C-alpha positions as CSV (number, residue, x, y, z in Angstrom):
1,M,11.4,22.1,-24.6
2,S,14.0,19.8,-22.8
3,G,13.2,17.1,-20.4
4,K,14.6,19.2,-17.6
5,E,12.3,22.2,-18.5
6,E,9.4,19.9,-18.5
7,V,9.7,19.3,-14.9
8,S,8.9,22.1,-12.3
9,I,9.9,21.2,-8.7
10,L,9.2,24.1,-6.0
11,D,9.1,23.8,-2.3
12,V,8.4,25.9,0.5
13,S,8.8,25.7,4.2
14,T,8.4,28.4,6.9
15,D,11.3,26.9,9.0
16,H,13.6,29.7,10.1
17,I,11.3,32.1,8.2
18,P,9.9,35.3,10.5
19,E,6.4,35.1,11.1
20,D,5.6,38.3,9.2
21,E,7.2,36.9,5.8
22,R,5.5,33.4,6.0
23,V,2.0,34.5,4.4
24,P,3.3,36.2,1.4
25,L,5.9,33.2,0.9
26,L,3.0,30.7,0.9
27,R,1.0,33.0,-1.5
28,E,3.9,33.2,-3.8
29,F,4.3,29.3,-3.8
30,Y,0.6,28.8,-4.5
31,C,0.7,31.3,-7.3
32,R,3.8,29.8,-8.9
33,G,3.6,26.1,-7.8
34,V,-0.2,25.1,-7.5
35,L,-2.9,27.7,-8.5
36,K,-3.5,31.1,-7.8
37,A,-5.1,31.7,-4.3
38,E,-4.9,34.2,-1.4
39,V,-3.4,33.1,1.7
40,E,-4.7,34.5,5.2
41,A,-3.3,33.6,8.8
42,T,-5.7,32.0,11.3
43,E,-5.7,34.5,14.0
44,G,-4.4,33.3,17.4
45,K,-2.8,30.2,15.9
46,L,0.9,29.4,15.0
47,F,1.3,29.3,11.1
48,A,3.7,26.9,9.5
49,A,4.0,25.2,6.1
50,S,6.2,22.7,4.3
51,L,4.8,21.9,0.8
52,I,6.6,20.7,-2.6
53,S,5.2,20.8,-5.8
54,H,6.1,18.6,-8.7
55,G,5.0,20.0,-12.0
56,V,5.0,18.2,-15.4
57,P,2.8,18.4,-18.4
58,D,-0.8,17.5,-17.6
59,A,0.0,16.7,-14.0
60,Q,0.9,18.4,-10.8
61,L,1.4,16.7,-7.7
62,V,1.9,18.5,-4.3
63,I,2.7,16.9,-1.0
64,G,3.0,18.4,2.4
65,G,1.0,20.3,4.8
66,L,0.3,23.6,6.5
67,I,-1.5,25.0,9.7
68,G,-2.7,28.1,11.0
69,A,-3.9,29.5,7.4
70,R,-6.7,29.7,4.8
71,V,-6.0,29.2,1.3
72,I,-8.9,30.8,-0.7
73,R,-9.4,30.6,-4.3
74,T,-11.2,33.9,-4.4
75,R,-13.9,35.2,-6.7
76,Q,-11.5,37.5,-8.1
77,L,-9.1,34.8,-9.1
78,V,-11.5,32.0,-10.5
79,I,-11.6,34.5,-13.7
80,D,-8.1,33.5,-14.7
81,G,-9.2,30.7,-17.0
82,D,-7.7,27.9,-14.8
83,D,-10.3,25.0,-15.2
84,S,-8.2,22.1,-13.6
85,L,-9.4,19.8,-11.3
86,G,-7.4,18.8,-8.3
87,L,-8.0,15.6,-6.0
88,M,-6.9,16.1,-2.4
89,V,-6.1,13.2,0.0
90,N,-5.7,13.9,3.6
91,R,-3.2,11.7,4.9
92,S,-3.5,12.9,8.6
93,G,-5.3,15.4,10.6
94,V,-8.4,17.2,9.7
95,V,-9.0,19.5,6.7
96,G,-12.0,21.6,6.0
97,I,-13.0,22.5,2.5
98,S,-15.8,24.8,1.3
99,A,-17.2,25.4,-2.2
100,R,-20.5,25.0,-4.1
101,G,-22.2,25.8,-0.9
102,R,-21.0,22.8,0.8
103,D,-18.5,22.5,3.9
104,L,-16.8,19.3,4.1
105,L,-14.3,17.9,6.5
106,L,-11.9,15.3,5.4
107,H,-10.6,12.9,7.9
108,P,-7.3,10.8,7.5
109,G,-7.5,9.0,4.4
110,D,-10.5,10.8,3.0
111,A,-10.1,12.5,-0.3
112,V,-12.2,15.3,-2.6
113,L,-12.2,16.5,-5.9
114,T,-12.3,20.5,-6.3
115,S,-12.3,22.6,-9.5
116,A,-10.4,25.6,-10.0
117,E,-13.3,27.2,-11.5
118,D,-15.0,27.4,-8.1
119,V,-14.9,29.7,-5.2
120,T,-12.9,27.4,-2.6
121,T,-11.6,27.8,0.7
122,Y,-9.2,25.1,2.3
123,E,-8.4,25.2,6.0
124,R,-6.4,22.7,8.1
125,F,-7.8,22.4,11.6
126,S,-5.2,20.1,13.2
127,L,-1.5,19.1,12.2
128,G,-1.0,16.9,9.2
129,N,-0.3,16.5,5.4
130,C,-2.2,16.0,2.1
131,L,-1.4,14.8,-1.3
132,S,-3.0,16.8,-4.1
133,L,-3.0,15.6,-7.7
134,R,-4.1,18.5,-10.2
135,V,-4.7,17.8,-13.8
136,P,-6.3,19.7,-16.7
137,R,-10.1,19.2,-17.1
138,R,-9.7,18.3,-21.0
139,V,-7.7,15.4,-19.6
140,L,-10.1,14.0,-17.0
141,A,-13.6,14.9,-17.9
142,P,-13.8,12.5,-20.9
143,M,-12.6,9.7,-18.6
144,I,-15.4,10.2,-15.9
145,V,-19.0,9.3,-16.0
146,D,-20.2,13.0,-14.7
147,I,-17.3,14.9,-13.6
148,D,-19.1,17.7,-12.3
149,D,-21.0,15.4,-10.1
150,A,-18.0,14.2,-8.6
151,V,-16.6,17.6,-7.4
152,M,-17.2,18.5,-3.7
153,R,-18.0,14.9,-2.5
154,V,-15.9,13.2,0.2
155,I,-14.2,10.0,-1.2
156,P,-13.8,7.6,1.7
157,E,-10.6,6.0,2.4
158,R,-11.9,2.7,1.4
159,A,-12.7,3.8,-2.1
160,A,-11.4,1.7,-5.0
161,G,-7.9,2.6,-6.0
162,L,-7.5,5.3,-3.7
163,H,-4.5,3.7,-1.8
164,L,-3.1,2.5,-5.1
165,L,-3.1,6.2,-6.3
166,V,-1.3,7.5,-3.2
167,D,1.2,4.9,-2.9
168,Y,2.0,5.3,-6.8
169,A,2.2,8.9,-6.6
170,T,4.7,9.0,-3.8
171,A,6.5,6.3,-5.5
172,L,7.1,8.6,-8.5
173,V,8.4,11.4,-6.2
174,R,10.6,9.0,-4.0
175,E,12.3,7.4,-7.2
176,R,12.5,10.6,-9.2
177,A,10.6,9.1,-12.0
178,F,9.5,12.5,-13.3
179,S,13.1,13.3,-14.2
180,V,13.4,10.5,-16.8
181,P,11.2,11.4,-19.9
182,A,10.0,8.1,-20.7
183,L,9.1,7.4,-17.2
184,R,7.6,10.8,-16.5
185,Q,5.1,10.3,-19.7
186,L,4.3,6.9,-18.5
187,G,3.7,7.8,-14.8
188,V,1.5,10.8,-15.8
189,T,-0.6,8.2,-17.9
190,H,-1.0,5.9,-14.9
191,L,-1.9,8.8,-12.6
192,H,-4.7,9.8,-14.9
193,D,-5.9,6.2,-15.0
194,L,-5.8,5.7,-11.3
195,M,-7.5,9.2,-10.6
196,A,-10.2,8.1,-13.1
197,R,-10.9,4.8,-11.4
198,V,-11.2,6.5,-8.0
199,L,-13.7,9.0,-9.3
200,G,-15.9,6.5,-11.3
201,A,-14.5,6.1,-14.6
202,T,-16.8,5.3,-17.7
203,D,-16.8,1.6,-18.4
204,D,-14.3,1.7,-21.3
205,V,-12.0,3.8,-19.5
206,H,-12.4,1.8,-16.1
207,E,-11.3,-1.3,-18.3
208,E,-8.3,0.6,-19.7
209,A,-7.4,2.0,-16.3
210,G,-7.6,-1.5,-14.6
211,R,-5.1,-2.7,-17.5
212,R,-2.8,0.0,-17.0
213,G,-2.8,2.3,-14.0
214,V,-3.9,-0.3,-11.5
215,R,-1.6,-3.1,-12.7
216,A,1.4,-0.7,-12.8
217,A,0.9,0.6,-9.1
218,R,0.3,-2.8,-8.1
219,L,3.3,-4.1,-9.5
220,R,5.2,-1.5,-8.1
221,K,4.3,-2.4,-4.7
222,V,4.7,-5.8,-5.3
223,K,8.6,-5.1,-6.5
224,S,9.0,-3.1,-3.4
225,Y,8.0,-5.8,-1.2
226,I,10.1,-8.2,-3.0
227,V,13.1,-6.1,-2.7
228,N,12.5,-5.8,1.2
229,N,12.0,-9.3,1.5
230,C,14.2,-11.1,-1.1
231,W,16.5,-12.5,1.6
232,Q,13.6,-14.8,2.8
233,Q,14.4,-18.3,1.6
234,D,10.7,-19.3,1.5
235,L,9.6,-16.3,-0.5
236,S,7.8,-17.5,-3.5
237,V,5.0,-16.3,-6.1
238,A,2.6,-18.3,-4.0
239,T,3.6,-16.4,-0.7
240,V,3.7,-13.0,-2.2
241,A,0.5,-13.5,-4.0
242,Q,-1.1,-14.4,-0.5
243,E,0.4,-11.3,1.0
244,F,-1.4,-9.3,-1.8
245,G,-4.7,-11.0,-1.9
246,V,-4.2,-12.1,-5.4
247,T,-4.0,-15.2,-7.5
248,T,-0.4,-16.8,-8.5
249,R,-1.6,-16.6,-12.1
250,Y,-2.4,-12.8,-11.6
251,L,0.8,-12.1,-10.3
252,Q,2.7,-13.9,-12.7
253,R,1.0,-12.0,-15.7
254,L,1.9,-8.9,-13.9
255,F,5.3,-9.7,-14.3
256,E,4.9,-11.1,-17.8
257,A,3.4,-7.8,-19.1
258,D,6.4,-6.1,-17.7
259,G,8.9,-8.4,-19.5
260,K,10.2,-10.3,-16.8
261,T,9.1,-13.5,-14.8
262,F,8.7,-13.4,-11.1
263,S,11.5,-15.7,-10.5
264,S,13.8,-13.8,-12.5
265,F,13.0,-10.6,-10.7
266,L,13.4,-12.3,-7.3
267,T,16.8,-14.0,-8.3
268,E,18.0,-10.2,-9.7
269,Q,17.3,-8.8,-6.4
270,R,19.1,-11.5,-4.3
271,L,22.0,-11.2,-6.5
272,K,22.2,-7.4,-6.5
273,R,22.2,-7.9,-2.5
274,A,24.9,-10.4,-2.6
275,H,27.0,-8.2,-4.8
276,R,26.6,-5.2,-2.3
277,M,27.7,-7.4,0.5
278,L,30.7,-8.9,-1.4
279,R,32.1,-5.2,-2.2
280,E,31.6,-4.0,1.7
281,P,34.2,-4.1,4.1
282,D,31.8,-5.1,6.9
283,F,31.1,-8.6,5.3
284,A,34.7,-9.2,4.4
285,G,35.0,-12.1,7.0
286,R,31.9,-13.7,6.1
287,P,32.2,-16.8,3.8
288,V,30.7,-16.6,0.3
289,S,28.4,-19.6,1.3
290,S,27.3,-17.7,4.1
291,I,26.5,-14.7,1.9
292,A,24.6,-16.6,-0.5
293,Y,22.3,-18.2,2.2
294,D,21.9,-14.9,3.9
295,V,20.3,-13.4,0.6
296,G,18.1,-16.2,0.0
297,F,19.9,-18.8,-2.0
298,G,19.7,-22.4,-0.6
299,D,22.0,-23.8,-3.0
300,L,25.5,-22.8,-3.4
301,S,26.4,-24.2,-6.7
302,Y,23.1,-22.5,-8.1
303,F,24.2,-19.3,-6.6
304,N,27.6,-19.2,-8.3
305,R,26.0,-20.0,-11.6
306,C,23.5,-17.3,-11.5
307,F,26.2,-15.0,-10.0
308,R,28.6,-15.4,-12.9
309,R,25.8,-15.2,-15.5
310,A,24.7,-11.9,-14.1
311,Y,28.2,-10.2,-13.2
312,G,30.5,-12.3,-15.6
313,A,32.8,-12.9,-12.6
314,T,32.8,-15.1,-9.5
315,P,31.6,-14.0,-6.2
316,S,35.4,-14.2,-4.9
317,G,36.5,-12.2,-8.0
318,V,34.2,-9.3,-7.0
319,R,35.2,-9.4,-3.4
320,S,38.9,-9.4,-4.4
321,G,38.5,-6.5,-6.5
322,E,39.4,-8.1,-9.8
323,A,36.2,-7.7,-11.1
324,L,33.3,-5.0,-10.6
């Protein structure tokens, strides 16, 4: 199977769809893109949906929301042999979930683990969206102390690792990491680790998740922060560590495990920003020294040395088009 075939992306939106066609459309989406389920429009309410599913081996990520309908995993459907487990994180609005004799309400930030083996009803009571991560039971069960005890229990927003899981999952989608085979496999492993940490991993798995999933998610957040703030001249390993509430040594180790140092990554981002500015007409009249300062360098000679080492050309050469 090729890399492309291992990624299945399905999306559904009721925008511009006649009302009498919306329920069949969503039912088809669930059967093809999530898990088999019935869909019932809520009487007297406008039914609308916008969802996208990313399916890869051993993980399925669904982001979006719907309103004015119930999604039901019926008694007739649970005999299909699907035993997957799904972690739903409610990002806004209020969601009701009923299964195993329990009726739960998820408020913004709350999450819950459900099982495809249970008759389950989902209903959104106010406009909002969710992130759902579904994985095979065989993957998750060995990682959790008591997987069945974790099903249908509200996981509060403050639960350890929940924010990291959501941030990491959305970053994978935003950066299209699933389309790259090596990143896809690594990303799925980290999702499993983070999911296990949220649900209460066994001691040995918790340690492994801490080393892989949590660190990977935190490093991604730190890198994103640096990319967006690299122009600040006072940005340093100490200020970033303070921003994320970790020690400088911990932050340095995160980068070392990734094969770089904090300083080299920061310099690389500043140089990339300078390179873009030098090639853009909007900055054609700005001196090279000014651009160097704008991207965070305080020493022009150091900037020139770093730039030549990175691009094999001078800033002026890149600006004139003599070099790329």
